[in-house]
N, C-alpha and C positions, 0 to 999 in steps of 0.2 A: 418758290425761293427767289423770284425777281425782286430785288430791292435796288433803289438808287440811293447813293450816299454822296454828298458833295462837301466841298470845302476841306473837311478834315474827318478822319474816323472819329466816330463817337466815343466819347470817354465815360467811364462809369468807374465808381470808386473802388470797387471790389474785384479781385481776381479769381479766376476759376482754379487757380493753383495756389491760392493763398495770398495774403497781403504782403506788399512790400516793406522791408525792413528799412524805413527811411533814415534812421540814425546811422545805421551801418553803411548804407549806401552813401549818405553825404559825406561821412568820414572818408571813404574810398574815393569819392569823385572830387572833393574839394582841392586836392593838390594836383588834380589832372584836367579838370574842365573848370576854367574861369567862369564864375558866376553861379556855380553849383554850391550854395552854402546851406545854413541851417533854416533858411526860409524856403527850401525846396518843397514843392507840392507834387504829388504824383496822382495821376488818374488812369485807371485802367481802359485800355482802348479796345473797342469791339472790332471784329472782323479779323480774319485770319484763322486758319484751323491748326496751325502747327506750333509757332512760337509766340508765346504771349508777349504783348507789348504795353507799355505805359507811356503816357505823355507826361513829360516832366516840366515844371514851371519854375524859372528862376527870376532874377531880377531883371525884366525887361527881355528875356528871351526864353525859348523852349526847346527842348530835345526830345528824342524818342529813345526809350530803353527797350531793346529787344532781348529776351531771355529764353533759355531753354525751359521746357515745361516741367522738368524734374531733374534731380542729379543724373550724372552721366551714366552711373551704375545701373539706373532703372530704365534706360532707354536702349533701342536697337542700335547696333553698331553703324556709325556713319549717319544716323538720323539727327535731325534738328542741329545741323552743323553751322551754328552761328559764328564760329571761328573762321569759316570759309566765306561767310557773308561779309564779315568785317574786312578780310583781306581783299576781297574782289572790289569792294566799295572804295577802299584805300587805293587800290591800283588804278581804277578807272577814274579816279578824281582829276587826272591829267590828261583825259581824252574828250572826245565829242559826245560821250554817252552821259547824259545828265544823271547824277546820283547825289544822294544827300552826302554832307561831309561827316565823316566818322570822327568821334573824339577820343574814345577809349574803349578797350577790350579788358574784360576781367575774366580769366579762367579759373579763379580761385573760388571754389565753391562755398568756402567758409564766410564770405562776405554777406551774400543774401541767400545762400542755399544752392543756387545754381549759377552757371556761367551766364554772362550777359555782355553786351556792347551798348554804347550810347553814341547817337548820331544827331545832327542837327534837325529840327523839325522844319519841314518845307511846306510853305503855304501853298494851296492850290485845291484842285478839285479832283477827287476820286469818284469814278462812275462804277457803281455796282452793277447797274443794268446797262449792258454793252449796247443797246438800241439807243441809248443817250436821250431819253425822252425830254429832258431839260434843255437840249440844244435844238435850235431851229433846224428842220429837216434838210434845208438847203445847204446847212453847214456841217452835218454829221460826217460826210465822206471825208472831209479835211481832217477830222480827228483820227479817223482810221489810217489815212496816208501818213499822218504825223507819227503815229505809232509804228507804221511800216518802215518809215525813213529811219527811226531810231533803232528799230531791230537790225536793219542792214548796217547801220554804223557800228553797232556792237560787234556784228559778224566780220566787220572789216578791221577791227582793232588788231595790232600787232601784239599779241600776247606774249611772244618771246621778248620783245622790247621791254614790256612790263615786267619781266622777271618771273612769269607764270608757267615756265616749262614743267615744274613739278605739280601744277594745279590739276592735272588729270593725264590719262594716257592719251598718247598722241594718234593711236589707231584702235580698231576694235570696238568703236563706241556702241553700236547697236548690239553686238554680241554680248558685250559687257553688261549693258543696261538690261538686256532681256534676262540675263542671268540674276542680276541684282533683284530686279522687281519680281522675279519668280520667287526668289528666296524670301523677300519681304512679304509677298502674298501668301506663301506656304506658312510663314511665321505668325501671320495676323488673321487668317481666314478662321471663321468658325466651322465652315463645312466647304467641301469642295465646290467650286463654280464652273460648270460644264464649259462655258464659253471661255473662261480663262484657261482651263486645261487645253482647249482646242488652239487658243492663240499661243501658248507655250509651245506646242508642236509645230505650229505654222510659220511663226515670225523668223525663227532662225533659218529656215529654208528659203525664205523670200527676200532677204536682205539685198537691195539694188547693187549691182555691180560697181565696186569703187566706193560705196558708201561707208564701208568699215575701214578704209585706207586712211593715210595720214594727210593726203593731199589737200583736203577741204577743212581740215582741223580748226576750229576758231573757239571763241568764248561763247558758250550757249547758257542762256539764263535758266532755262528749265522749267519756267511757270510764266511764259510771256503772255499776258492778256490785259485786257483794258482794265481789270480790277487792281492790276498791280503797276498801274501807271498813274503818276500825279501830273495833272495837266494844269497849265497856266489858269488863273482865275477868270480870264476873260477870252483867251485866245486858244485855237487848236494846236497848242505847242506843249510837248512833254517836257516838264521841268525835273522830273526825278523818276527813275525806274526803281520800284521797291521790290522786296521779297526775294532775295538772291540765294536762298538756303539750298536750291537744287542746282546752282551754277557749277559748271565744270567745263573741261575742254571736249568738244564733241562735233556733232555735224550740224551745219546750219539749218538744214530742212527740218530737223527734229523741231526746233523752235518755231519755224515758220508753220509747219502743220499744226502744232499744238495751238498756237494763236488763231488757227482757222477752224478749230473744232466747233466753235459756236454756230458756224454755218450748217453744221450737221446734227445740231441738237434742237429738238422742238422747244417752242416757248414754255417757260416755266420750269425747264429741266436744266439745272446748271447754267442758267442764264442764256440758253440758246435762242436762236432766231432762225433756225432753219426751215421752219414751216410759215415764216411771215412773208409778206409782201415787201421785199427789199427795196424796190424803187419808191414805193409809197413812203417807206420809212427814210429814205434818203441814205440808206446804207449801200455800199459798193457790193458788187457780185464778188463772189469768191475767186473766180478766175481773174478778175481785174486786180484784186488784191495781190494774187500770186504773181501776175505779170508785172505789176509795179515792183515787187521786191526783185524779182528776177532781173528786171532792168537795171535796178541799182547795183546788183551784184554781178552783173555781166554773164547771166545764166540764160539758158534757152527755156523759155516758158513751157513748150510742149514736152521737153525733155523731164522737166520737174513734174508736169502734170501725169506723164506716164507712170510714175512709180508713186503717185500720190496715194493710192489705197494703202500701200505698206505703210507710209508715214502717218497716216491718220489711224490705222489700226494699232500701230506701235504705240501711238500716244494714248488711245484709248485704253489699251492693256495697262499702260503705266499708270494712268489716271485711275483705273479700277483698282489697282494694287495700292495706291495712295489713298484712296477712299476707304479701303478696307483697314488700313493702318489708323485712319481717323476713327473708324468704327471701334478698333481695339482700345484706342484712348478714351473714347466715350465710356466703354464698359468699365475701364479701370479708373475712371473719374479724373483723368488728366486732360481731357480735351480743352482747347483754348477758345471755343466758341460755343454759344448756347444751341446753335443750329446743328452741332455735330452729329446728332443721331439721324436727323432727316437727311443730312448730306450723305453720310455713310451708307444709308439705305440705297443710295444710287449705284453702288459698287457693282452688283450684278447686271442692272440694265446696261450700264456704260460698257462692261465687257461684252454684252450681247450685241451692242452697237459695233463694237470693233470687230467682232467675228463676222457680222453682217457685211461690213464694208470690205473685209479681207476676202470674202466670197463673192464681192461685187453684186450684193443683194440689197433690196430695200430694207431699210431699218425696220425691226420688229415693232 
């Protein structure tokens, strides 16, 4: 499943969840988005497992439409929260975190059958393969550090000043997320996964001291990785952070550890590089990546690394639950990506890796 995609997500004319009703869409957009008129063209964009997206072309400009995969009545509670995506993108527009400009949110499902929002298309590069094979090896580390810098900038945003006090609870982040993803796992599994059952019991008992408190609460992206970053066409500079569906108020090290999972995945599995020769590839060591973030945030690197197994295991548990949700959508025919079945098949191995890390054992 290692693929690299540059410039823009590939566009194809058909949607896995149905074609876009262009006349209805144009009628709704025209008074709200200048340039969106009867000449509007739409192409389905590949990539992404949750919310389907379309590239919209108008007169001399382009936008991206992000939609729910089905009407709200057919979805799990709190899933596919494009309304939250829209709100956080709107709030972050005035900060140092690069995000696309949002144009309009439609929660009226009668328009095209599902809720959606529209944002500006950002020109740049998306790397589906985080080893960055198209970038010279000597330059690759700079891309990782650019991603690191933007993540720290996000976590330093004053969310209260942005009016996001109600965007999530201010404490109990790990306890709450463990419960939430346990429920999602139980709602979408085909059969019990032993490693998930073990993590469900282990994680609540090993939350690091203070991690569930309100002291370090910040905006967390929830899916921060290379594939969700748009880079400048030629420079190691993040020009847009994408896919904010899982954004909430939470603990910063959940994002950092999630972005580090690829260091623990073998090549070919969810785009990992844990078994690769990192110096030869020009990729930074995980500890250097963590240390760089800790320095930006004023944290002690060794204190962060002491509890690192918990944060990694937590995110692998969460990722396994997400993958099982993708599996359910694939079985129901509402998956947003043609590779959904292949990706969902990784749910059990991912949980096994999480349990191995929790026990400080080699990956199976």
